[in-house]
MARMARMI-106287 format. One line per 2 residues: number of its first residue (from 1); their letters; for each residue x, y, z of N, C-alpha, C. Coordinates in pm, whole numbers, plus 50000, padded with zeros to 5 digits. Layout:
BEGIN
NUM) A) X,Y,Z,X,Y,Z,X,Y,Z ~ ...
end
This chain:
BEGIN
1) MS) 50078,49850,49993,49978,49975,50007,50076,50073,50047 ~ 50047,50185,49974,50078,50317,49882,50081,50376,50053
3) DR) 50109,50515,50087,50176,50628,50186,50048,50657,50202 ~ 49942,50728,50092,49793,50710,50126,49736,50650,50177
5) EI) 49737,50536,50105,49643,50427,50117,49602,50400,50260 ~ 49793,50396,50312,49748,50347,50471,49692,50426,50564
7) VN) 49717,50560,50525,49639,50681,50609,49522,50656,50604 ~ 49505,50661,50480,49322,50644,50448,49258,50506,50539
9) AL) 49329,50366,50532,49289,50250,50547,49278,50345,50713 ~ 49374,50382,50798,49366,50404,50895,49276,50538,51003
11) GL) 49180,50592,50903,49114,50699,50892,49200,50846,50951 ~ 49266,50855,50894,49385,50967,50942,49398,51076,50787
13) AG) 49348,51050,50725,49293,51165,50624,49216,51242,50652 ~ 49231,51377,50603,49098,51504,50617,48981,51452,50532
15) RS) 48917,51530,50524,48778,51509,50503,48780,51520,50321 ~ 48846,51605,50305,48920,51610,50121,49013,51549,50068
17) GD) 49021,51464,50150,49153,51354,50139,49320,51385,50151 ~ 49282,51551,50247,49416,51583,50261,49506,51513,50382
19) IS) 49598,51522,50416,49672,51439,50534,49658,51572,50658 ~ 49606,51458,50735,49554,51544,50880,49641,51587,50977
21) TG) 49601,51612,51075,49711,51635,51206,49747,51540,51253 ~ 49659,51490,51268,49680,51324,51335,49807,51203,51274
23) AL) 49763,51214,51142,49855,51187,51053,50015,51220,51017 ~ 49989,51313,51052,50138,51419,51094,50206,51388,51196
25) LL) 50103,51377,51331,50167,51332,51450,50246,51240,51470 ~ 50176,51099,51405,50205,50954,51394,50319,50935,51320
27) FG) 50328,50984,51180,50421,50935,51068,50490,51063,51003 ~ 50479,51145,51054,50553,51292,50965,50709,51324,50967
29) KV) 50754,51289,50911,50901,51355,50962,50931,51491,51038 ~ 51089,51478,51076,51040,51589,51153,51039,51753,51074
31) PA) 51144,51752,50994,51080,51897,50877,50962,51899,50894 ~ 50872,51832,50854,50755,51852,50805,50646,51923,50961
33) LR) 50733,51800,51044,50626,51849,51175,50658,52006,51244 ~ 50783,52048,51224,50831,52169,51270,50780,52237,51155
35) RY) 50774,52245,51094,50732,52365,50971,50566,52358,50940 ~ 50480,52207,51031,50310,52253,50930,50276,52234,51146
37) LP) 50330,52173,51231,50280,52165,51386,50422,52206,51500 ~ 50439,52329,51481,50563,52407,51578,50529,52338,51700
39) TH) 50363,52357,51778,50383,52361,51875,50417,52201,51966 ~ 50415,52101,51874,50406,51974,51921,50639,51986,51950
41) EA) 50623,51912,52064,50770,51902,52148,50732,51822,52268 ~ 50897,51761,52268,50861,51674,52439,51008,51717,52448
43) AF) 51012,51693,52590,51174,51701,52682,51193,51588,52778 ~ 51313,51542,52746,51338,51471,52857,51431,51524,52947
45) QV) 51372,51521,53095,51494,51631,53171,51545,51521,53251 ~ 51640,51488,53296,51701,51449,53445,51780,51571,53527
47) VN) 51681,51559,53664,51721,51691,53736,51831,51600,53853 ~ 51923,51693,53936,51998,51624,54042,51999,51722,54104
49) GM) 51900,51733,54225,51910,51844,54335,51864,51991,54242 ~ 51983,52057,54211,51910,52163,54144,52001,52186,54001
51) QV) 52075,52107,53979,52148,52074,53911,52091,51994,53710 ~ 52059,51989,53658,51971,51972,53530,52073,51897,53456
53) EV) 52106,51792,53497,52206,51647,53431,52174,51658,53263 ~ 52047,51598,53271,52035,51610,53103,51846,51699,53045
55) NE) 51904,51771,52897,51793,51827,52888,51795,51815,52745 ~ 51709,51696,52705,51672,51709,52550,51550,51723,52512
57) FF) 51538,51795,52374,51448,51802,52312,51396,51760,52183 ~ 51308,51675,52152,51290,51611,52046,51157,51692,51976
59) AY) 51165,51649,51832,51047,51678,51764,51012,51588,51644 ~ 50975,51437,51719,50954,51321,51666,50836,51306,51646
61) PL) 50787,51210,51531,50646,51152,51555,50620,51051,51688 ~ 50506,51062,51724,50504,51066,51809,50507,50907,51909
63) LR) 50475,50780,51780,50538,50647,51797,50707,50648,51853 ~ 50768,50730,51763,50902,50714,51776,50951,50753,51899
65) LA) 50873,50893,51944,50822,50955,52059,50854,50855,52222 ~ 50769,50767,52162,50711,50649,52286,50827,50635,52297
67) EE) 50903,50546,52225,51000,50432,52190,51135,50513,52241 ~ 51129,50591,52219,51263,50692,52259,51280,50690,52401
69) FS) 51201,50727,52469,51160,50789,52610,51188,50612,52713 ~ 51086,50599,52616,51069,50409,52651,51230,50353,52730
71) LR) 51308,50397,52566,51457,50374,52582,51555,50407,52711 ~ 51504,50565,52788,51617,50603,52816,51524,50604,52990
73) FR) 51407,50569,52997,51368,50486,53103,51453,50391,53179 ~ 51435,50281,53026,51468,50153,53100,51645,50188,53093
75) AR) 51723,50244,53087,51859,50294,53070,51882,50333,53252 ~ 51768,50393,53279,51772,50517,53423,51710,50415,53555
77) VR) 51587,50338,53506,51566,50252,53598,51630,50184,53683 ~ 51600,50159,53788,51703,50045,53885,51549,49961,53946
79) ED) 51622,49819,53980,51556,49718,54050,51626,49647,54163 ~ 51543,49623,54258,51550,49530,54350,51508,49373,54338
81) EL) 51554,49298,54410,51507,49141,54395,51458,49104,54482 ~ 51312,49058,54510,51192,49026,54580,51240,48882,54602
83) EF) 51286,48858,54734,51248,48686,54747,51081,48625,54776 ~ 51027,48550,54646,50881,48485,54680,50886,48334,54636
85) GL) 50894,48277,54784,50962,48141,54742,51048,48093,54725 ~ 51024,48042,54605,51161,47992,54508,51203,48072,54414
87) LR) 51144,48196,54383,51177,48260,54289,51213,48404,54333 ~ 51266,48495,54228,51298,48565,54277,51221,48687,54208
89) VA) 51177,48804,54237,51049,48908,54153,51132,49039,54152 ~ 51163,49106,54025,51238,49256,54011,51132,49312,54082
91) VA) 51175,49462,54155,51055,49528,54188,51126,49656,54146 ~ 51092,49758,54028,51160,49845,53957,51128,50008,54049
93) SY) 51208,50070,54078,51236,50198,54153,51130,50269,54112 ~ 51058,50248,53990,50943,50308,53920,50916,50203,53824
95) SE) 50794,50189,53833,50702,50088,53663,50675,50108,53551 ~ 50740,50062,53511,50762,50080,53341,50593,50082,53259
97) VA) 50525,50006,53346,50314,50020,53261,50283,50186,53324 ~ 50350,50233,53458,50289,50310,53466,50300,50449,53434
99) FR) 50438,50449,53385,50538,50539,53318,50461,50534,53148 ~ 50473,50453,53102,50416,50438,52947,50290,50505,52933
101) EA) 50164,50462,53039,50069,50471,53032,50031,50628,53031 ~ 50133,50717,53143,50133,50876,53198,50169,50903,53069
103) LA) 50279,50857,52993,50378,50910,52893,50226,50888,52778 ~ 50172,50826,52762,50122,50812,52633,50003,50922,52635
105) NA) 49937,50912,52785,49846,51006,52793,49860,51166,52795 ~ 49989,51242,52796,50030,51332,52755,50052,51380,52628
107) LI) 50109,51291,52558,50151,51239,52387,49966,51274,52327 ~ 49898,51176,52374,49722,51153,52331,49674,51313,52340
109) HR) 49690,51326,52426,49554,51407,52544,49601,51556,52510 ~ 49740,51577,52524,49756,51764,52514,49673,51827,52444
111) DY) 49691,51947,52438,49641,52039,52379,49759,52093,52243 ~ 49709,52036,52132,49826,52084,52028,49778,52225,51934
113) TR) 49688,52313,52035,49684,52402,51999,49789,52539,52051 ~ 49811,52456,52174,49894,52525,52270,50058,52534,52282
115) RG) 50133,52650,52275,50235,52605,52252,50284,52550,52382 ~ 50407,52520,52411,50482,52452,52495,50507,52267,52511
117) AV) 50642,52261,52566,50645,52064,52508,50557,51959,52623 ~ 50564,51866,52628,50567,51776,52697,50659,51736,52739
119) HV) 50698,51736,52880,50803,51718,52960,50790,51609,53047 ~ 50890,51516,53062,50921,51448,53163,51025,51468,53202
121) QW) 51051,51458,53321,51145,51526,53430,51156,51416,53518 ~ 51318,51346,53543,51325,51258,53638,51410,51283,53749
123) AE) 51381,51308,53874,51431,51308,53956,51476,51177,54067 ~ 51568,51180,54155,51549,51088,54270,51437,51079,54338
125) DQ) 51375,51159,54355,51260,51130,54426,51124,51112,54389 ~ 51058,51154,54250,50950,51149,54184,51020,51110,54053
127) LE) 50882,51131,53925,50884,51106,53807,50810,51141,53759 ~ 50780,51303,53659,50682,51382,53642,50649,51422,53491
129) IS) 50554,51374,53457,50535,51416,53328,50416,51511,53299 ~ 50417,51642,53263,50348,51733,53229,50310,51752,53088
131) SP) 50195,51807,53055,50172,51848,52903,50024,51953,52915 ~ 50101,52058,52806,50019,52149,52815,49895,52118,52755
133) GG) 49777,52224,52815,49613,52203,52828,49555,52128,52954 ~ 49464,52185,52931,49414,52075,53068,49280,51941,53087
135) LP) 49279,51898,53182,49193,51719,53130,49081,51819,53031 ~ 49049,51633,52982,48981,51656,52865,48796,51697,52931
137) TG) 48745,51737,52837,48627,51762,52882,48590,51688,52952 ~ 48470,51712,53085,48390,51576,53203,48494,51533,53286
139) VR) 48602,51546,53292,48746,51471,53366,48794,51534,53452 ~ 48753,51524,53546,48817,51663,53677,48904,51519,53791
141) ID) 48987,51568,53875,49112,51514,53948,48985,51428,54023 ~ 48887,51485,54127,48821,51411,54218,48723,51255,54068
143) NL) 48743,51259,54011,48642,51182,53864,48770,51072,53786 ~ 48861,51080,53788,49005,51046,53720,48970,50919,53734
145) LV) 48960,50832,53785,48941,50670,53806,48783,50613,53726 ~ 48717,50684,53732,48561,50668,53733,48492,50756,53566
147) AP) 48554,50835,53566,48520,50907,53420,48544,50854,53285 ~ 48416,50831,53246,48395,50722,53134,48549,50777,53000
149) PH) 48569,50685,52924,48722,50752,52863,48641,50850,52775 ~ 48754,50975,52720,48688,51122,52661,48820,51156,52594
151) PR) 48948,51117,52497,49046,51130,52480,49005,51281,52380 ~ 49043,51386,52399,49101,51500,52307,49085,51486,52176
153) SP) 49210,51358,52143,49191,51284,52010,49143,51113,52039 ~ 49033,51123,51972,49018,50937,51965,49098,50914,51851
155) LL) 49164,50958,51769,49220,50878,51622,49353,50813,51685 ~ 49434,50932,51806,49565,50941,51874,49559,50805,51935
157) AD) 49435,50854,52021,49385,50720,52080,49371,50595,52061 ~ 49302,50580,51946,49308,50461,51886,49441,50379,51824
159) AF) 49526,50456,51782,49665,50445,51743,49745,50441,51811 ~ 49773,50425,51937,49822,50423,52068,49757,50258,52121
161) KR) 49649,50249,52057,49564,50090,52137,49640,50005,52036 ~ 49609,50037,51919,49669,49917,51818,49787,49891,51812
163) TG) 49899,49958,51865,49997,49947,51883,50024,49865,52032 ~ 49971,49838,52073,49982,49813,52178,50045,49874,52343
165) LV) 50058,50057,52330,50133,50147,52408,50052,50157,52516 ~ 49913,50167,52483,49860,50212,52618,49692,50085,52601
167) ER) 49639,50052,52756,49550,49988,52765,49427,49991,52682 ~ 49414,49908,52640,49289,49875,52497,49172,49928,52581
169) TG) 49152,49884,52661,48985,49933,52757,48967,50103,52777 ~ 49105,50177,52777,49077,50340,52791,49074,50338,52928
171) RG) 49105,50276,53046,49146,50260,53171,49294,50314,53250 ~ 49323,50347,53091,49524,50350,53175,49526,50457,53296
173) IN) 49506,50519,53326,49427,50611,53448,49443,50488,53576 ~ 49380,50429,53560,49340,50294,53645,49445,50192,53700
175) RM) 49536,50135,53596,49603,50093,53557,49772,50136,53615 ~ 49758,50289,53587,49865,50354,53650,49889,50348,53833
177) YA) 49783,50368,53843,49729,50365,54016,49790,50228,54042 ~ 49732,50124,54041,49734,49992,54063,49844,49965,54015
179) EQ) 49973,49945,53925,50050,49905,53928,50164,50014,54024 ~ 50156,50133,54060,50223,50209,54165,50178,50136,54282
181) LR) 50053,50118,54284,50057,50069,54441,50106,49906,54426 ~ 50114,49795,54402,50147,49705,54398,50302,49729,54416
183) LG) 50353,49802,54353,50557,49813,54370,50551,49851,54569 ~ 50424,49883,54612,50455,49955,54750,50503,50100,54757
185) KP) 50445,50195,54606,50484,50287,54623,50354,50369,54641 ~ 50338,50513,54662,50235,50595,54672,50179,50584,54526
187) AP) 50022,50638,54530,49979,50646,54392,50005,50765,54331 ~ 49986,50774,54193,49985,50911,54128,49959,51023,54178
189) DY) 50028,51125,54154,49944,51227,54209,49908,51350,54099 ~ 49808,51428,54092,49728,51475,53970,49754,51594,54043
191) GR) 49786,51641,54196,49753,51772,54273,49768,51931,54199 ~ 49888,51900,54117,49928,52047,54044,49891,52030,53884
193) TT) 49759,51951,53868,49743,52010,53772,49587,52132,53778 ~ 49601,52193,53642,49555,52294,53621,49444,52320,53481
195) DT) 49446,52453,53467,49305,52426,53353,49436,52452,53198 ~ 49510,52443,53206,49624,52516,53147,49714,52401,53104
197) HV) 49751,52324,53239,49842,52172,53195,49824,52049,53293 ~ 49825,51970,53226,49824,51867,53323,49916,51794,53360
199) VA) 49957,51782,53480,50060,51740,53558,50063,51615,53626 ~ 50127,51510,53606,50092,51360,53665,50231,51357,53714
201) IL) 50250,51287,53860,50383,51257,53929,50367,51145,54007 ~ 50465,51024,53953,50469,50927,54028,50578,50928,54110
203) PG) 50548,50893,54231,50647,50927,54336,50741,50786,54375 ~ 50886,50834,54373,50977,50746,54428,50998,50686,54513
205) GP) 51134,50677,54562,51167,50660,54674,51186,50556,54744 ~ 51176,50478,54834,51172,50342,54901,51054,50274,54897
207) AN) 51050,50150,54846,50919,50095,54849,50880,50045,54944 ~ 50744,50003,54972,50693,49911,55085,50752,49788,55052
209) IS) 50846,49728,55048,50874,49577,55010,50782,49464,55068 ~ 50755,49516,55209,50652,49419,55310,50462,49381,55227
211) MT) 50491,49518,55209,50388,49543,55090,50377,49471,54971 ~ 50476,49490,54900,50465,49435,54772,50478,49286,54773
213) RW) 50541,49237,54887,50522,49088,54936,50422,48979,54944 ~ 50355,49110,55009,50202,49056,55044,50065,49074,54962
215) VL) 50092,49156,54854,50032,49202,54757,50073,49021,54671 ~ 50179,49015,54604,50192,48891,54520,50184,48796,54584
217) EQ) 50160,48774,54713,50134,48644,54754,49960,48577,54742 ~ 49864,48734,54775,49758,48724,54761,49699,48691,54611
219) ER) 49777,48770,54593,49750,48722,54423,49782,48583,54346 ~ 49868,48547,54372,49866,48382,54340,49773,48315,54436
221) RL) 49781,48362,54557,49662,48263,54615,49517,48307,54534 ~ 49474,48357,54535,49377,48425,54498,49361,48395,54284
223) GA) 49450,48352,54257,49507,48383,54106,49420,48426,53971 ~ 49406,48601,54042,49411,48693,53964,49485,48785,54033
225) PL) 49438,48933,53934,49550,49053,54040,49464,49080,54127 ~ 49531,49166,54244,49405,49275,54334,49379,49389,54255
227) GL) 49286,49408,54275,49154,49553,54195,49230,49641,54253 ~ 49196,49736,54191,49250,49866,54230,49163,49945,54392
229) GE) 49054,49921,54364,48967,49948,54508,49042,49900,54591 ~ 49084,49789,54649,49174,49657,54766,49320,49729,54742
231) LQ) 49364,49773,54656,49466,49806,54658,49469,49946,54715 ~ 49417,50074,54683,49404,50152,54740,49363,50175,54896
233) VL) 49274,50069,54929,49207,50060,55066,49318,50013,55136 ~ 49398,49916,55106,49504,49821,55189,49619,49982,55162
235) TE) 49668,50031,55062,49745,50150,55110,49739,50243,55208 ~ 49577,50335,55203,49569,50377,55285,49519,50346,55418
237) LV) 49503,50220,55454,49525,50229,55609,49650,50157,55623 ~ 49735,50129,55591,49881,50087,55613,49935,50213,55652
239) RE) 49900,50350,55597,49939,50509,55599,49855,50533,55735 ~ 49709,50528,55693,49691,50630,55845,49590,50528,55930
241) RQ) 49641,50426,55926,49580,50306,56007,49399,50288,56043 ~ 49337,50382,56010,49198,50343,55989,49142,50448,55961
243) AS) 49010,50456,55887,48976,50508,55806,48779,50498,55783 ~ 48677,50636,55758,48565,50632,55748,48511,50564,55634
245) TH) 48410,50495,55611,48353,50390,55541,48391,50568,55411 ~ 48295,50717,55486,48290,50777,55365,48444,50834,55323
247) DL) 48500,50862,55409,48671,50877,55350,48702,50803,55188 ~ 48683,50666,55290,48726,50536,55169,48673,50535,55025
249) AD) 48537,50568,55047,48482,50618,54914,48535,50712,54837 ~ 48534,50813,54867,48601,50951,54819,48788,50893,54771
251) LV) 48816,50838,54828,48972,50780,54771,48953,50676,54659 ~ 48859,50587,54660,48823,50442,54534,48765,50539,54436
253) QR) 48668,50672,54490,48583,50759,54387,48479,50683,54321 ~ 48430,50629,54467,48281,50533,54409,48154,50595,54523
255) TE) 48106,50566,54540,47949,50569,54632,47936,50519,54763 ~ 47933,50531,54866,47947,50487,54988,47873,50319,54964
257) SE) 47763,50304,54963,47727,50170,54903,47868,50106,54821 ~ 47865,50177,54734,48024,50048,54636,48134,49997,54721
259) AR) 48156,50135,54830,48270,50133,54898,48235,50019,55020 ~ 48110,50059,55084,48063,49913,55153,48108,49796,55090
261) NL) 48045,49773,54982,48043,49623,54895,48189,49591,54892 ~ 48280,49657,54844,48394,49645,54842,48465,49615,55007
263) LA) 48476,49698,55102,48480,49646,55255,48456,49523,55281 ~ 48296,49481,55219,48269,49405,55294,48365,49270,55265
265) RM) 48390,49257,55108,48459,49189,55019,48575,49147,55127 ~ 48641,49279,55128,48766,49245,55215,48792,49177,55338
267) VE) 48675,49241,55431,48628,49178,55534,48654,49000,55536 ~ 48553,48942,55434,48533,48780,55411,48697,48774,55364
269) RG) 48741,48827,55313,48885,48774,55336,49003,48798,55396 ~ 48954,48834,55512,49034,48903,55674,49144,48960,55617
271) WV) 49137,49095,55530,49231,49164,55568,49203,49293,55600 ~ 49095,49317,55643,49060,49433,55701,48952,49394,55881
273) EA) 48887,49482,55888,48857,49445,56023,48720,49641,56060 ~ 48661,49606,56076,48597,49707,56150,48526,49716,56236
275) RG) 48494,49879,56302,48501,49917,56436,48343,50001,56442 ~ 48283,49993,56542,48153,50070,56546,48064,50005,56424
277) SG) 47950,50113,56396,47841,50104,56332,47793,50247,56246 ~ 47685,50207,56134,47623,50308,56154,47735,50412,56039
279) KG) 47719,50573,56104,47755,50678,55994,47959,50674,56108 ~ 47954,50625,56165,48055,50608,56279,48154,50536,56237
281) RT) 48134,50408,56146,48221,50279,56182,48286,50332,56120 ~ 48457,50280,56156,48538,50329,56077,48621,50196,56025
283) WH) 48750,50178,55964,48791,50009,55924,48926,50015,55931 ~ 49018,49935,56000,49132,49912,55966,49185,49792,55959
285) LS) 49333,49731,55930,49384,49634,55909,49324,49518,56016 ~ 49363,49403,55944,49345,49315,56052,49477,49269,56071
287) AV) 49437,49176,56199,49589,49135,56341,49713,49038,56181 ~ 49658,49005,56077,49651,48880,56015,49789,49004,55932
289) VY) 49726,49077,55849,49760,49181,55813,49926,49198,55817 ~ 49838,49284,55969,49983,49375,56024,50084,49289,56025
291) RV) 50040,49149,56066,50181,49064,56171,50261,48981,56004 ~ 50204,49037,55887,50266,48994,55747,50357,49068,55744
293) LG) 50298,49237,55736,50360,49347,55728,50476,49369,55794 ~ 50471,49279,55878,50612,49310,55995,50576,49411,56078
295) VP) 50515,49432,56166,50414,49528,56198,50311,49495,56318 ~ 50298,49411,56368,50225,49286,56467,50172,49375,56561
297) SG) 50284,49463,56633,50252,49540,56774,50179,49684,56687 ~ 50175,49696,56521,50088,49844,56530,49922,49740,56576
299) YV) 49846,49629,56534,49746,49625,56558,49694,49615,56693 ~ 49815,49575,56818,49813,49570,56899,49770,49703,57034
301) RM) 49889,49800,56913,49889,49987,56944,49735,50065,56948 ~ 49680,50009,56808,49601,50102,56752,49438,50050,56824
303) KG) 49443,49881,56878,49352,49829,56943,49354,49935,57097 ~ 49435,49927,57146,49473,49929,57270,49456,50098,57277
305) FE) 49467,50162,57174,49455,50337,57160,49320,50363,57158 ~ 49255,50239,57123,49105,50304,57094,49065,50254,57208
307) SL) 49076,50191,57300,49003,50133,57404,49015,50241,57526 ~ 49140,50306,57552,49137,50409,57607,49067,50510,57600
309) QQ) 49074,50505,57452,49013,50680,57437,48874,50618,57403 ~ 48822,50507,57416,48656,50523,57419,48620,50553,57601
311) EQ) 48733,50484,57664,48701,50466,57818,48718,50629,57847 ~ 48837,50724,57820,48833,50818,57855,48721,50939,57834
313) MV) 48658,50921,57719,48550,50940,57609,48383,50913,57733 ~ 48377,50811,57755,48308,50802,57858,48298,50842,58025
315) LQ) 48397,50880,58057,48433,50906,58159,48426,51042,58164 ~ 48432,51109,58052,48428,51263,58037,48251,51301,58009
317) YV) 48207,51260,57942,48050,51263,57962,47997,51246,58084 ~ 48016,51114,58148,47940,51124,58287,47990,51241,58350
319) SA) 48092,51287,58369,48162,51386,58450,48073,51495,58421 ~ 48063,51587,58285,47994,51660,58250,47791,51629,58215
321) HG) 47749,51501,58238,47599,51514,58207,47556,51445,58369 ~ 47643,51389,58456,47634,51331,58517,47592,51179,58504
323) RI) 47581,51125,58428,47514,50939,58347,47544,50980,58190 ~ 47563,50789,58158,47540,50805,58075,47454,50602,58024
325) TR) 47393,50604,57957,47345,50469,57902,47396,50435,57769 ~ 47392,50304,57782,47474,50221,57614,47399,50310,57522
327) AQ) 47274,50375,57486,47282,50410,57381,47376,50537,57347 ~ 47361,50627,57477,47429,50720,57445,47660,50663,57404
329) AA) 47648,50589,57505,47804,50484,57468,47819,50540,57357 ~ 47730,50400,57274,47744,50329,57173,47747,50473,57045
331) DL) 47659,50562,57063,47683,50698,57004,47777,50768,57015 ~ 47848,50802,57167,47966,50901,57128,48075,50797,57118
333) CS) 48110,50687,57087,48251,50578,57084,48200,50550,56939 ~ 48055,50536,56868,48084,50483,56727,48083,50387,56755
335) LA) 48039,50289,56798,48033,50131,56866,47920,50083,56854 ~ 47890,49976,56878,47728,49903,56804,47691,49877,56949
337) PD) 47578,49849,56949,47529,49847,57141,47598,49725,57202 ~ 47605,49615,57189,47641,49501,57247,47799,49612,57270
339) QA) 47859,49639,57153,48045,49709,57248,48037,49764,57359 ~ 47886,49825,57314,47896,49935,57435,47844,49931,57542
341) SR) 47783,49870,57517,47731,49738,57690,47914,49669,57773 ~ 47970,49615,57681,48047,49561,57703,48196,49631,57754
343) LL) 48190,49761,57709,48258,49866,57754,48193,49969,57879 ~ 48061,49954,57919,47997,50024,58080,48017,49890,58128
345) RR) 48008,49786,58112,48037,49652,58247,48138,49654,58236 ~ 48263,49674,58179,48413,49661,58199,48436,49811,58309
347) LA) 48400,49872,58294,48434,50047,58361,48359,50016,58506 ~ 48219,49931,58526,48201,49905,58582,48250,49819,58718
349) RE) 48300,49711,58635,48397,49603,58740,48506,49689,58786 ~ 48596,49778,58711,48702,49847,58801,48677,49928,58887
351) GK) 48535,49957,58904,48462,50066,59008,48462,50194,58956 ~ 48480,50211,58845,48525,50395,58757,48411,50416,58716
353) LL) 48282,50315,58702,48121,50395,58701,48033,50268,58826 ~ 47907,50310,58801,47844,50270,58914,47741,50253,58831
355) QQ) 47648,50108,58781,47558,50077,58733,47438,50086,58833 ~ 47298,50172,58809,47207,50189,58812,47074,50131,58703
357) GE) 47005,50061,58797,46913,50044,58664,46944,49883,58622 ~ 46838,49767,58568,46903,49706,58486,46833,49671,58349
359) RR) 46923,49599,58290,46868,49614,58116,46849,49752,58071 ~ 46810,49732,57961,46744,49818,57922,46739,49968,57963
361) WA) 46693,49954,58104,46673,50072,58164,46812,50130,58271 ~ 46932,50051,58218,47070,50057,58318,47126,50218,58224
363) SY) 47183,50285,58377,47268,50386,58314,47363,50371,58443 ~ 47440,50438,58378,47621,50451,58484,47667,50599,58522
365) VR) 47674,50606,58626,47725,50724,58688,47875,50710,58771 ~ 47944,50858,58802,48044,50777,58887,47995,50732,59016
367) PD) 48096,50658,59036,48075,50593,59207,48031,50710,59332 ~ 48104,50815,59317,48160,50917,59425,48038,50998,59314
369) G) 47931,50981,59276,47846,51124,59236,47721,51068,59307
end
């Protein structure tokens, strides 16, 4: 086939049969790109502290750019070996899959009517990919993971899917997040994105090797990769120790009902535990997960802290209001009714409270009150 026949077959010809901007971006020679699309440029930079060690600019067609930048990525990425049973698994300082998806998004979705280059900036602690133009219509930072695919250029997106450079389902952002979390790294950060630039940051630094090992073991046991929502919840609870249903729903960008269904599955698998009920319910990692992650004392400290905190809240409530009932204690401490009963009975046994009345009419006061 001739060049024009190939362009027509790929749907890249203009309405009058002329060469389109998409065809130029994918297959154009550098002189033609510089002449007809002067806004197109991409830079690869390596930063060491305040020093810029590498600062290369290119005006190659997009598929060649993706290949050139991938070669530079592989030349610089470091790998540590993780023992996994009888096997050794390489854990990279940055996920190549996450990098490839972030780069492809920058090249596909950038606004080619704006001046400025796509920048890949490599630093010791993070990898930053930025591109001119804001997020596509309908996509925001708080719905990145659930917004329907809406490429600024469907033709470019389709070309990258055909070549296997991006996720064929159009959920490349989700894959970026999952790959970062599977490596024991923080999730990608889009916090510096504006109406004029999209900035994706892949955090680097030391990986949580214990977390990576545990994830790989679970995936081997289940025979399937962990879902993104599961990885997000686990990573959040490792970092924050506990979180509410509302906060976790915001994290996974789902409704609270969807988040509760996700958490229920994780409870069934023995990964997380719930505390409290209703809107006051919070979630934390199970003792088994804490032990596998090498911090078994973390579970004990968290449970012990909760117990002391609940006790002090109840005693302060009685000091302020004179007495407390089971329902009031459950609401105050975000506990289920039976948990509140056990807490009040324990405080009565220890002599810190005095029970008055029986069963549903019982209330508790200070012994000296």
